[in-house]
Every structure is written in C-alpha cells, then in structure tokens.
PLY file of the C-alpha trace (Angstrom):
ply
format ascii 1.0
element vertex 367
property float x
property float y
property float z
element edge 366
property int vertex1
property int vertex2
end_header
-72.60 -12.69 -168.43
-70.43 -12.03 -165.37
-68.88 -8.56 -165.13
-65.64 -8.15 -163.16
-64.29 -4.69 -162.38
-62.11 -2.76 -159.99
-63.46 0.17 -158.00
-61.91 3.52 -158.80
-62.53 4.98 -155.34
-58.89 4.07 -154.71
-58.04 7.15 -156.83
-58.60 10.73 -155.60
-59.81 12.54 -158.75
-63.18 14.28 -158.35
-63.49 16.30 -161.57
-63.98 15.04 -165.10
-60.52 15.97 -166.38
-58.92 14.30 -163.39
-61.01 11.16 -163.84
-60.03 10.87 -167.51
-56.38 11.36 -166.53
-56.61 8.55 -163.96
-57.95 6.25 -166.67
-54.69 6.72 -168.55
-52.54 6.51 -165.44
-54.07 3.38 -163.95
-56.96 1.72 -165.81
-55.29 1.41 -169.21
-52.04 0.01 -167.75
-54.10 -2.46 -165.69
-55.94 -3.59 -168.82
-52.67 -3.99 -170.67
-51.09 -5.99 -167.84
-54.07 -8.35 -167.90
-53.96 -8.54 -171.71
-57.69 -7.84 -171.67
-59.60 -6.48 -174.65
-61.98 -4.71 -172.27
-61.50 -3.83 -168.59
-64.43 -3.28 -166.24
-64.44 -0.27 -163.93
-66.56 0.11 -160.81
-66.55 3.84 -161.32
-66.73 6.27 -158.40
-68.06 9.72 -159.26
-68.15 12.34 -156.51
-71.44 14.21 -156.20
-70.41 17.39 -158.09
-69.20 15.54 -161.19
-72.18 13.16 -161.04
-74.49 16.18 -161.09
-72.54 17.76 -163.94
-72.79 14.62 -166.07
-76.44 13.98 -165.19
-77.37 17.46 -166.41
-75.59 17.26 -169.76
-76.31 14.45 -172.28
-73.52 15.69 -174.57
-71.00 15.46 -171.74
-72.18 11.93 -170.87
-71.75 10.79 -174.46
-68.32 12.38 -174.65
-67.27 10.62 -171.43
-68.64 7.32 -172.80
-66.39 7.78 -175.87
-63.39 8.40 -173.59
-64.10 5.04 -171.95
-64.70 3.22 -175.23
-61.48 4.33 -176.93
-59.49 3.07 -173.93
-61.15 -0.35 -173.86
-62.98 0.36 -170.60
-66.58 -0.45 -169.66
-68.83 0.50 -166.78
-71.84 -1.48 -165.57
-71.59 -0.54 -161.90
-70.98 2.64 -159.90
-69.89 3.04 -156.30
-72.34 5.54 -154.80
-71.31 5.10 -151.15
-68.79 7.97 -150.74
-70.42 11.31 -151.58
-67.16 13.21 -151.99
-63.58 13.60 -150.73
-63.07 9.87 -150.19
-59.28 10.11 -150.38
-59.04 13.21 -148.17
-56.43 13.13 -145.38
-59.19 12.34 -142.84
-62.44 10.62 -143.84
-63.60 8.49 -140.91
-67.33 9.09 -140.14
-67.68 11.71 -142.90
-68.15 8.90 -145.45
-71.64 8.24 -144.01
-72.89 11.75 -144.81
-75.18 12.76 -146.30
-77.18 9.66 -145.45
-80.55 8.31 -146.59
-82.45 10.61 -144.24
-81.49 13.48 -146.58
-82.62 14.50 -150.03
-79.00 15.09 -151.01
-78.38 11.34 -150.90
-81.47 10.65 -152.99
-80.53 13.28 -155.60
-76.95 12.01 -155.82
-78.03 8.42 -156.35
-80.55 9.31 -159.05
-77.87 11.44 -160.75
-75.63 8.37 -160.78
-78.42 6.28 -162.30
-78.95 8.80 -165.09
-75.24 8.79 -165.84
-74.95 5.01 -165.74
-77.83 4.57 -168.17
-75.67 6.25 -170.84
-72.31 4.76 -169.81
-73.36 1.11 -169.84
-72.38 -1.03 -172.84
-75.23 -1.57 -175.26
-75.32 -5.31 -174.53
-75.35 -5.00 -170.72
-78.47 -6.54 -169.21
-78.59 -4.10 -166.31
-76.56 -1.72 -164.19
-75.96 -1.46 -160.45
-75.10 1.22 -157.90
-73.89 0.50 -154.37
-74.85 2.82 -151.52
-74.55 3.13 -147.77
-76.80 1.05 -145.49
-79.13 3.93 -144.62
-76.88 5.73 -142.10
-74.39 5.43 -139.28
-76.20 3.86 -136.32
-76.36 7.07 -134.26
-78.37 9.18 -134.21
-81.23 6.99 -135.41
-84.88 7.18 -134.37
-88.35 6.70 -135.81
-88.35 10.14 -137.44
-85.11 9.45 -139.28
-86.27 5.96 -140.21
-89.49 7.38 -141.69
-87.54 9.94 -143.73
-85.25 7.23 -145.10
-88.24 5.06 -146.01
-89.78 7.93 -147.97
-86.55 8.50 -149.85
-86.22 4.80 -150.70
-89.73 4.85 -152.14
-88.80 7.90 -154.21
-85.61 6.18 -155.30
-87.51 3.17 -156.60
-89.93 5.40 -158.49
-87.04 7.39 -159.94
-85.26 4.24 -161.13
-88.50 3.04 -162.70
-88.80 6.36 -164.51
-85.23 6.12 -165.80
-85.91 2.60 -167.06
-89.05 3.79 -168.82
-87.22 6.69 -170.47
-84.01 4.87 -171.44
-84.83 1.16 -171.58
-81.99 0.51 -169.09
-82.59 -1.30 -165.81
-80.46 0.03 -162.95
-80.66 -1.37 -159.43
-79.34 0.08 -156.18
-77.74 -2.18 -153.56
-77.55 -1.21 -149.89
-74.22 -2.29 -148.44
-74.27 -3.67 -144.86
-71.29 -2.33 -142.93
-70.17 -2.64 -139.29
-71.38 0.26 -137.14
-74.19 1.30 -139.48
-77.95 1.03 -139.10
-77.67 -2.09 -141.26
-74.48 -3.89 -140.43
-75.41 -7.50 -141.23
-77.86 -9.54 -143.28
-80.22 -10.05 -140.34
-80.71 -6.29 -140.06
-80.94 -6.00 -143.85
-83.76 -8.54 -143.96
-85.60 -6.68 -141.19
-85.06 -3.05 -142.17
-85.37 -3.40 -145.94
-88.49 -5.52 -145.89
-91.10 -3.96 -148.10
-88.75 -2.15 -150.48
-89.42 -2.50 -154.19
-87.04 -5.33 -155.07
-87.38 -4.71 -158.78
-85.04 -1.78 -158.20
-83.57 -2.13 -154.69
-81.53 -4.89 -153.11
-78.20 -5.63 -151.46
-74.58 -4.89 -152.28
-72.69 -7.63 -150.48
-69.22 -6.52 -149.44
-67.34 -9.67 -148.47
-64.96 -7.95 -146.06
-67.96 -6.52 -144.21
-69.60 -9.95 -144.21
-66.49 -11.40 -142.60
-66.23 -8.61 -140.02
-69.81 -9.35 -138.96
-68.68 -12.96 -138.40
-71.47 -14.12 -140.72
-71.44 -17.53 -142.37
-71.76 -16.91 -146.13
-74.23 -19.72 -146.75
-76.49 -18.66 -143.88
-76.24 -14.99 -144.84
-77.24 -15.61 -148.45
-80.05 -17.89 -147.35
-81.32 -15.13 -145.06
-81.39 -12.64 -147.93
-83.13 -15.12 -150.22
-85.76 -15.86 -147.58
-86.37 -12.11 -147.27
-86.69 -11.75 -151.04
-83.76 -9.31 -151.21
-81.68 -9.74 -154.38
-77.90 -9.38 -154.30
-77.45 -6.83 -157.06
-73.70 -6.39 -156.65
-70.80 -8.06 -154.83
-67.71 -6.25 -153.64
-64.80 -8.65 -153.66
-62.81 -7.64 -150.60
-60.88 -9.19 -147.73
-60.56 -7.86 -144.19
-57.65 -8.04 -141.77
-57.74 -10.80 -139.15
-55.75 -11.29 -135.93
-56.13 -14.62 -134.13
-54.23 -13.30 -131.09
-54.39 -9.49 -131.18
-52.36 -9.08 -128.00
-49.45 -11.01 -129.47
-49.90 -9.20 -132.79
-50.27 -5.70 -131.33
-46.93 -4.50 -132.67
-47.76 -5.62 -136.19
-51.32 -4.26 -135.96
-50.29 -0.78 -134.76
-49.21 0.54 -138.22
-52.69 -0.27 -139.56
-54.24 2.25 -137.13
-54.12 5.23 -139.49
-55.97 8.57 -139.65
-57.87 8.43 -142.96
-60.40 5.60 -142.75
-62.52 4.06 -140.03
-61.41 0.50 -139.21
-64.28 -1.02 -137.23
-63.02 -3.99 -135.23
-65.17 -6.96 -134.25
-64.26 -9.80 -131.91
-65.60 -13.30 -132.36
-67.00 -12.83 -128.83
-69.43 -10.16 -130.06
-67.36 -7.30 -128.63
-66.94 -4.25 -130.86
-64.85 -1.13 -131.30
-65.52 1.57 -133.87
-61.86 1.93 -134.81
-58.67 -0.08 -134.58
-56.87 2.28 -132.20
-59.79 1.96 -129.78
-59.66 -1.83 -130.01
-55.92 -1.82 -129.32
-56.35 0.49 -126.34
-59.19 -1.62 -124.88
-57.40 -4.91 -125.61
-60.59 -6.57 -126.82
-60.60 -10.36 -126.56
-59.55 -12.09 -129.78
-59.79 -13.20 -132.44
-60.47 -9.96 -134.29
-61.67 -9.11 -137.76
-60.89 -5.56 -138.77
-62.61 -3.48 -141.45
-59.42 -2.86 -143.32
-59.54 -3.92 -146.96
-56.28 -5.71 -147.71
-55.05 -6.83 -151.15
-56.87 -9.98 -152.23
-53.87 -11.78 -153.66
-51.36 -11.32 -150.82
-51.46 -12.30 -147.17
-50.57 -9.63 -144.59
-47.38 -9.89 -142.56
-47.55 -12.75 -140.03
-49.03 -13.34 -137.54
-51.86 -11.41 -139.24
-54.01 -13.09 -141.88
-56.87 -12.01 -144.10
-60.45 -13.19 -144.42
-59.74 -14.66 -147.87
-61.29 -18.00 -146.77
-64.61 -16.18 -146.20
-64.22 -14.53 -149.61
-63.72 -17.90 -151.28
-66.64 -19.51 -149.49
-68.92 -16.60 -150.30
-68.01 -16.62 -154.00
-68.63 -20.36 -154.16
-72.05 -19.88 -152.57
-72.91 -16.90 -154.76
-72.01 -18.70 -157.97
-74.11 -21.69 -156.91
-77.22 -19.95 -155.58
-77.38 -16.35 -156.85
-77.93 -14.70 -160.22
-75.71 -11.75 -159.28
-73.40 -10.91 -162.19
-71.60 -7.75 -160.97
-68.36 -8.39 -159.04
-66.24 -5.37 -158.13
-62.80 -5.55 -156.48
-62.84 -2.79 -153.85
-59.47 -2.33 -152.18
-59.43 1.42 -151.56
-56.73 1.29 -148.87
-53.56 0.89 -150.97
-52.41 4.38 -150.01
-52.71 3.83 -146.25
-51.18 0.37 -145.97
-48.14 0.18 -143.67
-45.34 1.95 -145.55
-43.40 -1.17 -146.51
-46.54 -2.65 -148.14
-47.63 0.41 -150.15
-46.98 0.74 -153.88
-43.95 2.93 -154.48
-45.36 4.75 -157.49
-48.24 4.86 -159.99
-46.94 1.83 -161.88
-46.74 -0.11 -158.62
-50.38 0.65 -157.84
-51.45 -0.42 -161.34
-49.50 -3.65 -160.88
-51.18 -4.30 -157.53
-54.67 -3.70 -158.95
-53.90 -5.99 -161.89
-52.73 -8.73 -159.51
-55.97 -8.47 -157.53
-58.05 -8.66 -160.69
-56.10 -11.67 -161.90
-56.78 -13.38 -158.57
-60.46 -12.48 -158.76
-60.77 -13.62 -162.36
-59.33 -17.00 -161.44
-61.56 -17.22 -158.39
-64.70 -16.57 -160.40
-63.57 -19.15 -162.95
-63.18 -21.65 -160.08
-59.44 -21.89 -160.72
-58.59 -20.94 -157.14
-59.19 -23.88 -154.74
-62.36 -23.36 -152.75
0 1
1 2
2 3
3 4
4 5
5 6
6 7
7 8
8 9
9 10
10 11
11 12
12 13
13 14
14 15
15 16
16 17
17 18
18 19
19 20
20 21
21 22
22 23
23 24
24 25
25 26
26 27
27 28
28 29
29 30
30 31
31 32
32 33
33 34
34 35
35 36
36 37
37 38
38 39
39 40
40 41
41 42
42 43
43 44
44 45
45 46
46 47
47 48
48 49
49 50
50 51
51 52
52 53
53 54
54 55
55 56
56 57
57 58
58 59
59 60
60 61
61 62
62 63
63 64
64 65
65 66
66 67
67 68
68 69
69 70
70 71
71 72
72 73
73 74
74 75
75 76
76 77
77 78
78 79
79 80
80 81
81 82
82 83
83 84
84 85
85 86
86 87
87 88
88 89
89 90
90 91
91 92
92 93
93 94
94 95
95 96
96 97
97 98
98 99
99 100
100 101
101 102
102 103
103 104
104 105
105 106
106 107
107 108
108 109
109 110
110 111
111 112
112 113
113 114
114 115
115 116
116 117
117 118
118 119
119 120
120 121
121 122
122 123
123 124
124 125
125 126
126 127
127 128
128 129
129 130
130 131
131 132
132 133
133 134
134 135
135 136
136 137
137 138
138 139
139 140
140 141
141 142
142 143
143 144
144 145
145 146
146 147
147 148
148 149
149 150
150 151
151 152
152 153
153 154
154 155
155 156
156 157
157 158
158 159
159 160
160 161
161 162
162 163
163 164
164 165
165 166
166 167
167 168
168 169
169 170
170 171
171 172
172 173
173 174
174 175
175 176
176 177
177 178
178 179
179 180
180 181
181 182
182 183
183 184
184 185
185 186
186 187
187 188
188 189
189 190
190 191
191 192
192 193
193 194
194 195
195 196
196 197
197 198
198 199
199 200
200 201
201 202
202 203
203 204
204 205
205 206
206 207
207 208
208 209
209 210
210 211
211 212
212 213
213 214
214 215
215 216
216 217
217 218
218 219
219 220
220 221
221 222
222 223
223 224
224 225
225 226
226 227
227 228
228 229
229 230
230 231
231 232
232 233
233 234
234 235
235 236
236 237
237 238
238 239
239 240
240 241
241 242
242 243
243 244
244 245
245 246
246 247
247 248
248 249
249 250
250 251
251 252
252 253
253 254
254 255
255 256
256 257
257 258
258 259
259 260
260 261
261 262
262 263
263 264
264 265
265 266
266 267
267 268
268 269
269 270
270 271
271 272
272 273
273 274
274 275
275 276
276 277
277 278
278 279
279 280
280 281
281 282
282 283
283 284
284 285
285 286
286 287
287 288
288 289
289 290
290 291
291 292
292 293
293 294
294 295
295 296
296 297
297 298
298 299
299 300
300 301
301 302
302 303
303 304
304 305
305 306
306 307
307 308
308 309
309 310
310 311
311 312
312 313
313 314
314 315
315 316
316 317
317 318
318 319
319 320
320 321
321 322
322 323
323 324
324 325
325 326
326 327
327 328
328 329
329 330
330 331
331 332
332 333
333 334
334 335
335 336
336 337
337 338
338 339
339 340
340 341
341 342
342 343
343 344
344 345
345 346
346 347
347 348
348 349
349 350
350 351
351 352
352 353
353 354
354 355
355 356
356 357
357 358
358 359
359 360
360 361
361 362
362 363
363 364
364 365
365 366
C-alpha cells in the first residue's frame, strides 16, 4: 500500500497544543478539500515535544486519538530539523545537532518510540527521515567515527523498539547539497556497512535535481550498494537556464530564513542564492528552494518537475518504497506575490500539491 502525505514542517508549532491546533487549521481543511476519508501527515515533532511524547504512553495514546478523530494518519516523521525550523533565521542551524552528537541519536530514537504508537494498526512499517550525517565542515576521522558509533546504536535501538512493539521503523538519511552526503555516490560510499534492516535513504527529489543526478542512475547506484529507499520526499527545486538574464526575478528568492544551496550544471557551487548571484556563477542553475509542485515559477524561471516525474516513474518501476511525503516548507518565504494570503490559502495550496502528487503516483500525470 502506498502512503501519500504532506510534511507538517511548513507549520511553526512546537508544542503539543499548538500541533493539535494546526491539525484543525490546516490538515482537516486539506483533507476536506481533497474529499479524502483519511489524510496522511509527514509529521514534524521538534525535539522537546518528541521527548515529552516518548516518555509518556498515555500522552501518545491521547495524541493518536486526536489524529484518529480528525481522519489523519501518520506513517512517517520528518526528523531532520531538531527545533525552530520556522524561526526568522534558520540557515546552517538546521544541521545541528548532527550525527556526531548523542542529542541527535536520542531525538531520533524518541521519534521512533512515538511513531510506533501513532502508526495505523495495518501499516506495514514506519519511516523517519534525518540529516545526511552533518554539514560538510568541520568533518574529520574523529567525527566520522563518532557518527558511525551512533548509527550502530541507532540500528540496535530500532531493533529493540521492533522487538518490544512489533512495529518496524526505518530511518532514511537524506542526501542534501553541502552536507557530508550530498548525492547518491557519497551515500553509497559513506553508508556502506550500515544495518539496512533499519537504515537506508530518504530520497528528496529536489535535492536529487540540485545534485544534477540522473534518477535512473542514482537509484541504480543505491540498489548496487544495497541501500533501500525507505522514504521519498516529493519536492521540486528552482531552476534558471540563464541566471544572468533572470537575476531580477531570482533576487526575491534570496531570503533570510533558509539556506538555498545553488549548483551549476558546470559543477560550480555556492552555499546560498545570494552568494551565487554575487559571484554570477555560470548557468544553468538548480537552486535548493522547494517550490510548489503543481505550479511553475514566474518565467523565465522553471522548476525541476521533469526530474520529479522521471524519478517517480523509476521509483514505481524499480523500488518497493511506499512512503511518499510532499515537502514544500517554503510557502511562507516565497516572493510576496506568490505566498498564500491567509491560512485558508495555505491549506488550498497544500491540497493542490497533494492532488498533483496523487495523480502523479497514479500515473495520471504524463511522464
């Protein structure tokens, strides 16, 4: 059974009351717009609330009831941002704490304990996405050894949770530009030897496009390495065929909250869009800026939707991955004329993305 969801890291709530309120403000209206009996959520829980839920079985069961009565289900969690993901400035803070720290290990195991109780009874397994070890600097053999130890502990912890609950939960490391693992080649190299019963890859399709990876070759590389794709994030990046000509249209996308790594087809890189604009990198560019799946940006900009379509086609043909999560967390920082005007507008935009994704997965969108 294929599970389709939208990721709630687009919303800022980081306490349990706020999360329940956002279900009523956004998730229920999205479900109603789609006329769906059940809506999937790729739930994001900040570290403090994850710890609170992990420590209290009664609270987990109560939260599960809050989901059930609203027609909402959770089979996947986004464990990449640790906290404050919709703060005024995030940038590099999203990569901390990383997998060299025990805080990251504890947070991820807390999420697994929570997910084991939130999952529907008929779900075959759950998934959690996480950062690809760390930002690329600083990185050395000492840090690599610490991360390896924590990944071993993670696998043992997930095995223990499965033994205690009967629920299989896998963690997927998400290649991202600028990180220690930013593409599938590095994933195959640096994650070799992990316990693939519990650990694998979260494939974010905007990141795949920004790395200028061919979807078929990338998936073949992961298969050859024995790394399962445990989760897919359905996302599209921003693309500029001629960034010099498009500089005026690109400028409003250079905003202060998120990092927008920019990659040229000529293997030239900048860690943020404003840097790329200042350096006038040779084009074309792909920019780590998640744009709505169902709508093209203002010309002459385009999106990497063709990569998204090709990757989904390949995944459906060659992979057993069944968790697909729409992850457009940037609605609030889009250029002003493209942002939703109010809460209802954001719910409508999320519903439109999910409708697009549902059709895509059903092969109703031309591939």
